[in-house]
N, C-alpha and C positions, 0 to 999 in steps of 0.2 A: 226640740226646737229641729235639729239637725242641720242647724249652722254654728259657724266658729262664734263665739258667745263671750269671748274675751275685750270685747265691746263693753261689755255690762260690769261696770267698775264701779264702787261705792266713791262718793265726791270727797277729795282728798281735803282734810282739814288740818294738815299740818304744814302746809306752804310748800310741800314737795312737786314732784313734778315738773312739767314745763310750760307754767302758768307765767304768772308776771314776771318772774325770775329771767325769763329770756333764756332758759335751758331749752334745748331740743333732743330729739332724738338722733342727731347727727352724730355719727361717730367718725372721729380722724383716721384718716387715712394716710400718714405721713410720707412725705416724698425726701428720701436724703438728696435730692440733687437742691432742693431749697432749704437755705438756710433758717435755723430756728429762729422766731423772733424773740427779742429779749424781753425778759420782762413780763412773761406771760405767765399768770399767777396760778400757782397750784396751792390744795389744801386752803390752810388758813388765810389765803390771799385774797380768797372770794369774799365778797361784801357782802351784807343783810340781806335777805328777802323782803319782797313785797306780800303782801297779802294775796293768797289763792283768788286768781278770778271767781265769778260766778259760775264760768263754764268751764269744764274739762277741759284740759288742753293738751293731752297726751295722745298719741296716735292710736286710731280704733281700729282693731283687728276685723275684718268683714265689713266694709262700709266705713271705714275710716276715712277723716278727709283732711287735706292740707290747710286749710282755713283757717278752722278752730277760732271761731269769733270771741273775742274778748282776752285772746291767747297771743303771746309771743313766738308760738312755734316758728322754727327755722329762722330765730331772732329777728322776727318780723313783729309787724303790731296788729291788731284784731282784723285787719281787711286782708291780709294775706301773708306771704311767705318773708317779705323784704320790702311792702311798700314804703312810703315815707322820705326821709332824704336821701339826695342824691350822693351821698358819702360813698367813695370807693365805687363808682359805678351804680349807685344804687337809684331807684327808678320806681315812682308811685307806681306806674302802671303794671309793675313786674318783679322778678326776683332779683333783680339787678343789672337791669339791662342800661346799657350804657358804653364802654368803649368796647371794640372789637379785638383787643390785644388777647393772643392767644387764641383766636376763633371764637371768641366770647362775642355777644350781639346783644341789640334789644329783646331778642326773642330769648336768651338763656336767663338762667337764674342769677349767675353771679359774675359779671363782669368786676374785674378791678382787683385790688390787694387782698391776700387771705386773712388779713387781721378782721376780725369781727364777722366772720364765715364767708368774707370775700373770696373770690377765686377768679385769677385772669385768665382760668379756662372756662369758667363754666362749670368747673367739677369734673371736664373731660378727662385732666390729670389730676392723679390722686395727691390728694393735699389737705390741707387744713379744711375740713368740712364741719365745724360746730360753732357754740358762741365763742366770740371773743374775749380778750379781757374787760372785766368789769370797770368801769370809772366812769368820768363826766365827758371825755370826749373821746374819740376813737385816736389812737396813735399816728405818727406821721406814716404816708406809704412806704411802703418795703420795697427795695430794688430787689425782682426776679429775673432771673437769668431766662432769655428767651429760647425756645427752642420749639421748631415747628413739625408739623405732620402733614401728610395729603389732607385736604378738606380745612386745614386750621384749626384740627382738634388734636392736641398731642396726645399719643396713647404709647410714645415709646417709654422704656423704663427709665428710670433714672440712673445716672452714671454711681458706680459703688463708691464707697470710700477708700481714699488713697491707702493702699496695703490690701485691701480687700480680695480674697480670691474670685477670680472671676467666675459667672454662674456656670454650670456646665449645661450642655444641652437637655431638653428635655425628654424625659423618659419616653420608651416605646410604648404604645397603647399594652396593658394586660392585667388581670384581674385584680390585684390589687396596687394599688400605686406605692413607690416607693419615691418621693419627689426628693428635690437636692436638699444639701445638708446647708447650705447657704443659701438662702433667698436674698438675692441684690436688688429685687424691684419693690415696688410698691410698698409691701405690707410689712417684711420681716427687715429690710435693711432699715427702715426707718423705727418701726416700733421697736426692734432689738437692740439696732445699733446706735442709734439717735438719742433714742431716750423720749418718753412721751408722756403729758398728764393729760387728762381729761377730767375736769373740775365741773361741778356745777354752779355756775356762774351766778351772780346776783343781778339785778335790773342795769341795764346798759342806759347811760343818762345819755341826754341830746339827742343824738341822731336816730334813737328810737322815740323818741318824742316824751321820755319820762324824766323827771328830775334826778333821777340816780338814788334816791334816799328811800330808804325801804319804810313803808307806811304803817301807820298804826297798826296792830293787832292785839287780840285777846289772847294769842297763841304765842308761848314761850320761843324764843328764837332758836332757831334749828341750827344745830352744832356746825362749824365747818366741814364740808366734805373733806373726804380724804384725797390726797393724788390717786389718780385712776392709770395703773400701766406705767409709774415712774419712770421705772427701769426695765422695760421687759428687754431681757438681755440673750440673744444668742448663743452665749458662753454657758447661761445658768445652767445647772445640774438637771440633768434629764429625768424624768421622774423614772422610778424603777416600775417593771409591769406589775411585779410582786407586791410593790407600794400601793400604787394604784387600785390592784385588786382588793387589797384588805380595806382599802378606803370605801371602796363603791360597794363591795357585794352585800353589806348587810342594807343598802341603802336600797339597791335596786329591786329588792324581793319586797318593798312595803308591800303591805294590802292595798294602799290606795291606789298602786300603780295598774294594780290588777293581776291577771294571770299570764299576759304577753307583754314582755318588757324588753325591747332591744335595743343595743346600746354599743354604740363606738366611740373609742377615745385616742385621738393620734397627737404626737407631735408634729406641729405645724411645720419646724426646721428641717425635719428628716425624712417626714411622712413617717415614721415608725408608730405601727399599732402597740397601744400601751395597755388596752381593754377592750375586752369586747366580748359581749353575751346576744347571740342572736346577730350579730353585725352584719351578715349577708343576707341576711332573711328580709325579703321586700314587705313594708308594713305600710298600713294606711298613715300618708303623712300629714293630712288637713294643709291648713297655710302655708307650711313648710315647703310644699311645693313651689312655692314661687321663688325659692334658690335657685331651683334648676331652672325655671321659667326664665330668670333674669341671667344666669349664666349664659344659658343657649341664646338668648336674643342678642346678648354683646357679643357673644362671639359669633352671630351669625349674620350684624346687621352693625356691628363697630357701636360703639359710643357717640358717634356725631352724627349719625343718620335722622333725618326730620322727615316724619310720615307727612305727604303733600293732600290737599284737598284742591281739588280743581274746577272752576268753572269753565264750560265750553260751549261754544254756537252749536244749537239744535240744527235740526232738519227744516222746521218751519221758522220762517222768518220771525225774530224777536223771541225765539224758545232758545230758553239757558238750560243745559244742563249740568246741574251738580252733581260731580264726580268724587264719591267716597274712597279712600284708599286704606281707611282703618284709624284714623286718630280719635282714641276714645275721650280727647279732651278738648276737641274742639269747641269753642263757645260762639257764644250766638254774638255779644257784647262785652262791653268792661264788667258786665257784672256776672262773668262765667265762673263755676264754681274751682277751675283750677288756675290762677292766677299764671300772665304769661303765656295762656295757652292762643294758640290759633284762633281767630276770630272772623264770623261770618260777615260781621258789617265791615270789614276791612276788604272781604273776598268782592262784598255786594259795590263797594266804591272802585275796585278796580274794575266791574263787569261794566257799571255804567261809563266809566272813562273809555273803555275799548269799545261799545256802540255807538259812542259819540251821541248822534240826535236820533238813532233807532231805540224807542222804549221798549224795555222788555214785555213780552206779550203772555208769557208763562213759564213753568218751571217742571223740568222734569228731574228725577233724582235717577242717579247708576249706583247702586249698590251693589253689583253684579261680582264684585272682586271676591266677595266671600260666599261660602256655600254651606249648604247642611243646615240641621237645626240651629235655632238659633237661641236654645237652652238645651245644655247637655241634657241626655237622657239618665245619667246616673246620680242627677243632683235631688237633694231632697225634693219632696212636693211643695215645704213652704218656700223655697229658696226664689222662684221666679216671681213670687207675689209679696215676698218678705223685705223687700228692698235691700237686699244683701247682694244679688246678682241683676241681670240685667241681660234683655236681648240682644245678643252681639250680631251687628250688622255693619256692615263696610262704612257707612254715614251715621254716625250718630254726633248730638250735641251735650256735653256735660255728661259724660258717660251715661245718658239715656234720663236723666233726672228729669222729672216734670217742672220741677220749680228749684231751678241753681239756687236762687238768692233765700228761698226758702229752708233750703237744705242746710246752706250754712246756719241760718238764725235757729232753727231747731234742731241742731246736728245731736244735742246732749238729750233733749227730748227722744228722739227716735234711738238715741243709743246706735249713733252711725246709720240706720238707715235711712234710705229715702225713696220718697215714691219713683217710680219708673214706666217710663210710657213704654207702650206694648210695641209700637212700629217706629223706632228711632229714626229711622232714614226720612220716613214719609214728615214725622216730626221737624228733622231738621230742615225738610225741604219746603215746608210751609213757613218756617221761621224765615227762611231765608228770600222767600217770596216775598214776606209782608217788609222786608228790608229793601227789595227792590221797587217798592210802593205798588206792588198788586192787591187788590182786594176783590172781593166779592168771588164769581167764578173763576176770575182768571189768578185768583190765588191756590186754586185746588192744583194737586200737585199727584202725578204719578209715578211711578216706575218706568223706566225705558233703559238704553244703553247709546251711550256716546257714540256720534258718530266718529268715523275715523279721522284724524287730521289730516287735511288736504294740503297742508303746509303754505295757504294763503294766508297772510297778515291781516290782523283784526281791522277792522274799520267799520265804517258805517252799514256795510252790506258783508258782515264776517261771513265767509263758506262754513257751511257745517263742518264741525271738528276743530274749529281754529280757538286755541287756547284765548280766554278772554279774561284769566285770572288766576292766580293761584297764593293758596298761604300753606305755611308749613306748621308742623308740631313744633313743640319743644324737641331737644337733642334726646335722642334714645337714652345716653346716661341719666336725662333728669325723669323719665318716664320710668324706668327701672327703678331709681330712688324713691319715688311715690308709691311703687308698688309695693316694694320692702318696706318702709317705714310704716306706711301706712296700713297695710295689707289691702290693697283695692284690688278686689277680685275681677271686675270690669276690664281694668287696664291689664292683668294679668291674662285675660282671655284675648285681649287685642294683640297683645305682645307675643304670647304662641303661637296667632297667626302670622306674625311678622315672620316668625322662624320659619312656616310652612312656606310661605311665598319664597324665600332664599333657597329651599330645597325642592322646589318645584313640583310641591305636594298641594292639595285643595285646602286653600284658607277655611277650614273649618275647626268644629273640635277633634274630629278624628286626624285630619290632615297637621294641625299643630301637635297634638301631643305625639305622634308619630315623628314629625319631625324634630320635635325637643328630644326625643330618645336619639334618634339619628347622632343629634348635632352632639349631645354628651359623648356618644360612643365614639364619635370620631375626634374629641378631647380626651381620650383615654381611659374613661371614666368605665368601669364594667356594665355595658348595656345590659346583662343578664339580670341586674338587680334594680332596674326601674322600667315601669310599664305607668303609661298616665293616661288619661281619658280626658285630662284639660288643663289649664293653665294654670289655675286659681288654687286648686285644692280642695273644691266644693267637692266634687264628685268622690263618693266612698270605694271608687273602684281604682282609683290610683294607689301605685304601690312603689316605695325608695327603699331602699334599704338603709340603715344607718350607716355603713360603711361607705356607702358611694356619696354620704353628703358630706362626712368628713374628707373623702377623698376631693371633693369638690370644691370646699373650702380651702383645702391646701392647694390645689391646683389655682384657684383665684390670686393666691400671694406667689405662684413661681415664679413669674417673670416673662415665664417663657409667651405666656397670653396677657400682657399687660392689661389690656381693655377688660380684664375680668375682674381687675381689684373694685372696679364700681361697685360690685354688690355687695362689697362690705360700710357703703357710707349710710344707707339708711335703717343699720341693725341698731337695735334700742338697747339701751345700757340697764342692766339690771338695777334696780332700787332709784334709778334716777329717771328715766325717759323712757318714752313709747308704750308699748306693751308690757314691758317689765316695770314700769314706774313703782306701782304698789307692789310689788315682789322684792324677795329678798330685805325682808324689813323684820323678821325675826330673829331671835339669839341664834337658831338653827342655821339660818341662811344668808346673815348677815356676812358672811366671809364673802358672798358672791356680789354684794352690793359694789356697783361702779366698774368692777373688775370682769363680768359675765355680759358678753354683748351677743345676743342671739335673736333668731327668728322663730316666733312661736307660733304654734297650730292648734287649733281646737273646734272638733265637732261633739257631737252627744257621742258620748263613750271613746271620743279620740283625743289625746292629748300629746303633743311634741314639742320638742324646743332642740335647736342646733345652732352652734355658733362659734364663739371664742371665748378661752377662760386664760388667765396667767395665774400660774401658781405662785404661792408664797416665797418661791426661789426667783422668781422671774420669769419662767419659762412658758411660753404660749404654745397654748394646745386648743386642738379644735374637738369638739364633741356632739354629740346626737344620739338623742331619746326619744323613739317612738313608742307610745302605746297604743292600742286599739280596742283593749278589752276593758275599759275602766267602769265600774261602775257606782262608786261614790261620790262623794260632792267634790266640785270643782275645786274650790279650795283646798282641799284635801291632797287632789291630785298635782294640784299644780306646786305645793309647798312640798310634796314628795320629789318633784322633778327638781326643783329648786335645790333641795339638800343635795343633789348629786353633784350638780355644778359648784356649788358652795364647797363642799369636798374638795374638790380639785382646786378651787380657789385658796382654800385655806390650809393646804399642805404641799410638802415638797414630795412626798411619797416616794423615798428613797431606802 
């Protein structure tokens, strides 16, 4: 098929996954500046499980979507991430709209305290980003210390604990990063110094609309999950390279992995490489590419950036020009695919108000910001028509889905694929014209260019170029999170173009890929070990080395670039959530259940995984395994990959 096929998984029958239990693929990225919440349950403190929903609720590779009909993904109900009660800033219209504390606002996902997945910064500041404690009612709000940053989105690293050594300056660029021993910011100070438990919670009652009690089921009760990373300790024994080699060498030679297996394992706290096999060799990464895209766009745009969509007065009386700037999640109305996204009906209301008594006469679309082909030439032939990719234009709605509501309803039947429109910009324009009340010949839409802004105020006779309205996307940190957690190819391509725009390059496949390569090089990563053709990983001409990936993951927890820590938020957890929810189930891999958090990648003949794992001694490691010559069954290849990370989880390797 040539596409990533990890979206195609059997239905869960054991109550695991992210269904009615409310568990999500969100990985906690703790923050040492924030106090731990007493009473967060670990291990056996979790409650029982409800029956699995009829729909699969795990994030899907290549075409996954955040809504999950029938699921409580992101701690939400079947309609979205967190619609329903307004507890802790919740809002039936979005992710947690409400208080603007710490820069969160009704456009953000999670305003309010961090309990139950809430986050006063809308997750701009690394913090608890997963399901909260199970129980009939949410706890009382927790007081969090305030800290501000430009734009209202705090991105500064938390204050190290008393007595901790200050972080050294970031290392200069060089071929192989050797990063700081004590990570005082988001990832390690809290993971290692504070201690953290990630558990699979049961149903959360009341505020999610449930009764908090397990439903009757023919299945045996699922055992209580173990605590995850309960004591990841920066002072834990460092695995010896020879011990890691002894544990991994037999596994990387598995026939199921093919004859090209490139591996890198490194210690996150020190950057020391513990094992390498072809670690510097660029390899086809498939969807693991999205880690590079996410880091690049967070570095280039910052976590608070929002992509605007504007309407301006055209040259002809009553003409409205809809100007796209590359928001892939823009919705037509409240039934959009991505909850909390900017909406054309809101923009239409602004336009009508700005025009006063002047009735709109026609709509022109300006999608000139993007250039080049709308499909990457290196994509397999079935991708443009298979629903896992889309035409990439500067103006689109619902990532070019022809029927967003139907895509939600039929998500599982389509295994994540969805019909896409061939000309997303014109389709968006027609939908906008309808919202403005145009019909018949007046509703016909053509492409054009918005006039330059004359500086005149909008009014009954708005001058050409006058802005009539503007809506903005979710914050960049949100778009990255959706891209990583759901392996959303279309969002990935749009974010790569945002990187291109910041680097003065064409907003195209070529420009986005070159800008991503450049940005990672500027971060000190080895530029000769990455060469991209797209931002999603659909192209087989992409190349990334395993060591660049482990360097990238380590850098994201360095503290010198705290905004990069957002890359960890959407990583699936082995055996519990996301694209890893059905993996790490067998005896040979169960050591990785709950302690492996990674991004996967799958194309026909290509299998990859990169992320984090905690050893039996509590040491946090990063790993990347890339294979691009596999010929056996997908299940066998994945199990062989999982054995590698499970071996790291199950040993001290000293």
